[in-house]
Steps between C-alpha positions, in 0.01 A plus 500: 500500500181693412199551730292215354791261516530565873124459541498169307794362695333584824177325368694184389670482844151496658384214271568222746454132422168498690375812314585355153350162576173651620484729196582217253537146637768273650556300181555817290741635753704183505516487117635857502774408759585190288555699184714751682712215631534370146663823392219725370604863522319832447589829335326809649429823315379761744237756409337777697201292617579142393779263426538283189631149579660287231538139606788297345253244369332763292195612701442870571324654798408857606463549872407787731551529875188286563375156394162659409647626170728292274529380147666190356544373148390148603131412447417466871207710623613476863829572666765274339836353593682763284372783724616307802841437339549872428422588863707223659799570270501864616477375864814278449687789340425720808616223727821465306560873532445496872772232533755687286742756656353847537715640215363240262151550614522876443610460143273655235261274314447523123151548361501139378613242756584132452612250757460133570467374858408161635340405825798272570721811516275718716264378765201733499287535816165651405403582863834658597583684180388840621492663843251741356247232437530262793617492856623204698185491720276508191648184355305287742172368364198580715166330455184563679129434451228740578125431483295799423171547690211679334547797727819681417560586863523123581816436296760311699814716501794260476753758369571835664544807288852552629599152394420562129817472282635842409506405130125447503407783735332679204222242522400643837527864400211739542491625141264230373321744268813539288551124478142431381487795261488283189207290630146578386210547744342169398824312558546650849138425580545133415815470709326666792214244466754212507641623829172409679564123439723285710837435337792291623823687442853374492797733471858411400788737508822449306628724223133571441208527737236251385140506615299184429119510501447136571122481447524659155829323421664825401858605575640858470865585548598857579835667434655784695382753236183681608306415190228236469576448131840359604331231718497151349175300461427216259141616466489719194332823397236665714455206735872500573503872561220467753674202666805721555294768670309246713825337614641845592191602693481173696869537583433850630197378696713242670713783628195683627467759226140597405478631149120506464473875499740546206348200316142622547571834341647334196241214477179707490447756224143613454393689181138609463271775371459769764227661287287180525554493872367854532195424281410200713536700819269775368237246386496332843474836670197579285346162585535560873355855462197379300419199718379156400129585524530770225761324296384430139554153347709662227776524761575128429613595144714778645674254736559264203666786310721582797594130534613492136699821553662355810600192297659723234670711767684202653281503816390138535393512864304820438322324210411205725365732771291689248346175374434384853306826570320454171394150611372634832300771322332244278378316814378830641302590188347148491407530873685168547507341850879465479562869462697630803530870572797431724679313222423786258639761735807295573576463126445871428697619807801279429514591128455874569780492758730312262433760228567780740837351607606442138407860410714640783787265418661528841559126548780256441557328163389164637175636650424683172554171315265322747223752445537478116516121499570291189294350222676171520686366799875445459589138553844378601646147486523305823718185500245272667161503681364217702122562515201336667160551326236659724203556266359725230257786510293647215415872511368800315575869576275800462763656274436236231748213557435130552742230592615200707770526759691188610664503843816324605699488828878532460654219704848656457423851634158480671343750261181495295528479120230542237438446131216697343318445170338834432304661216358849453129457420379861496506478118191341343682228306706381804378197701649278767367159584615384844436133418694508176804674642503277810503189279767638269853360486783680684780674294776331699382135466270441201349177648397673821178704533460792740239309693758233568782749569319671782496181701865402444838545665741626231856613443563789261842561358609826327153642541427875485337673794405865563513718809157375620617145459279434203628226268547564128383263227809597286726251324802350669348375821513127575226339713536174690221321686593375850317263730253714682545527880202477727377848597522415864873445469574843350626784718309800370659739748313830546232400254360227734239654738236375741148635491542753787810651333319534167199667660711738716733602208601869475342710226683529172759768499480749215788670309498742220818368350421133520205285393339317796634148528256208480470353842492119482478237767450127557256413783459154647129408494325205672169520304242715320210549736266721288453636154259786423433738210434866573261624230556866590875505452504204257761319712536132589611465861682188623530472879799286609632401836829362632553216752447744788157598370599848393307612196575725200299607193644458153326724239474429127334765276238381242572523127338342199839353417502322834127417510545120494769521769274713725211250455724198581640664817164642603339154481775351712621279218793300652528746797432231757808318380729809540658445838846587639632696208679832431316800359720724284332847531542868419473735795309801383391817688146389575501129411702185473472343155593135439707407198559130547480206740796267556514159660787257487637518144171611339372846423168661410486850343150605600395719211656289226484140628165510673322586171645192334397258771845433647370594845356157554823332411692730736264404778541125438875535515 
């Protein structure tokens, strides 16, 4: 018996009934057994790395010591009954040898073997056929359900590490880096993203260890071989490969193993132009040395050139920062009232520090990736999102972008989700009409406009979301409208604040390696008591109070795009009807900016709906 023959026979002995059924299906397995019982026999011709199998009914197969590689003369593109017959026939032959006297069992075997065995002659027990593969204690089926909390540390441990079956102990080994070696950085990043979402897990142990991801309706069965490619999953290609890794990681997390350090190193790989970083740093240093008062207007063109170089050098966040500084400089040269020296210094300081850190390179791969940023966010599929519309806000940045952001509250996880329609308008031929885009139809439901979507309660299925919980407009997502719940019946958790809490909020925390998060809140308001327009700052100020008489100012900046909205609110149009509602606001450093008002099942997005006259209808409701 050559080396491969021994390897194949060990492999066929491990091919239990459960394993073959999961790899093929139950019907195919039964048909293979039936043909064996009817007298089909197999001739084996052993090679150095494969075995040629000649079935008595004429079909020919070539097998290796794995079900990942096989060939059959039949037209089937998937594993067929002939492959199963060849494996099962060898199993029965080995069972027959074990029952023969030792002298007979030790007899030499010819290169070509032929025998005909029936199940009526030998009763084969798939689970007890090999002491190497199973133990008496492992034959019991164990099932348990685990609900994953968003925080990895909150997993409910229901299985102790010491209780893990010895055959599957490799799944809890520390050498995860070797197991995930074949995975790309983007695949690992997507799996890490999925781990943040709640997943109900069911595990079943028999001849295989099966992990079911109930929410995603995915099942992965692991063998005792420490190789993810040997795991069984009906999801094919890349999606199936990531499902295997996700199931393994969730299994390890149940046992208290934290793999985030290993995964982070593999998931984040930043490649950028160091020369461009150095050029940007030198330019900023020269700007600080010269000072704003003596800075020529030609410096704007120099910043534009640097922004283009940053784009080519794969430095998206550096490009955005440069364009932001460029926008501030334009306000300075125009002596505009909205120019802020503090904002200018903050922008320059943060960018210069980021460039300095990138130049030194003494940071982790993840931090380096965070400083470099990305041109387009990576979106990953989420099985379902139950969202409650909170309003829409139109905006324009000083770096040359305009857009509308739609806000939703996740009723399933208590997080804020957004969808943004954005255009770069720093080129002369680019325009963005807020009214047109607000009235446009959504990509998920052609009969639904964005102005309608923002006031709905919806269910997304198979929708893509990025790290900042921004929703993608890509294909594949299914949107269903649900009856909208009254806003007073929703539990908004930490986002629901009273007026004193909003006024006494702590200042925004700053971080070099992370963009400041938008701070949002819903505040219960009794009425609007005053509306004034500050001509010096060009701000509309709405003073509101709660039922206890505590007051707070909501500030809206003036813009020609929102001129009609400002006039309506300034004149008090419909304001006397706005009582006992919720104000959805953005908590900024020096002001509180309202986004929308909500009452009952109705919603008013201030910048977009007030201009069209919907404010009066909101008040009457």
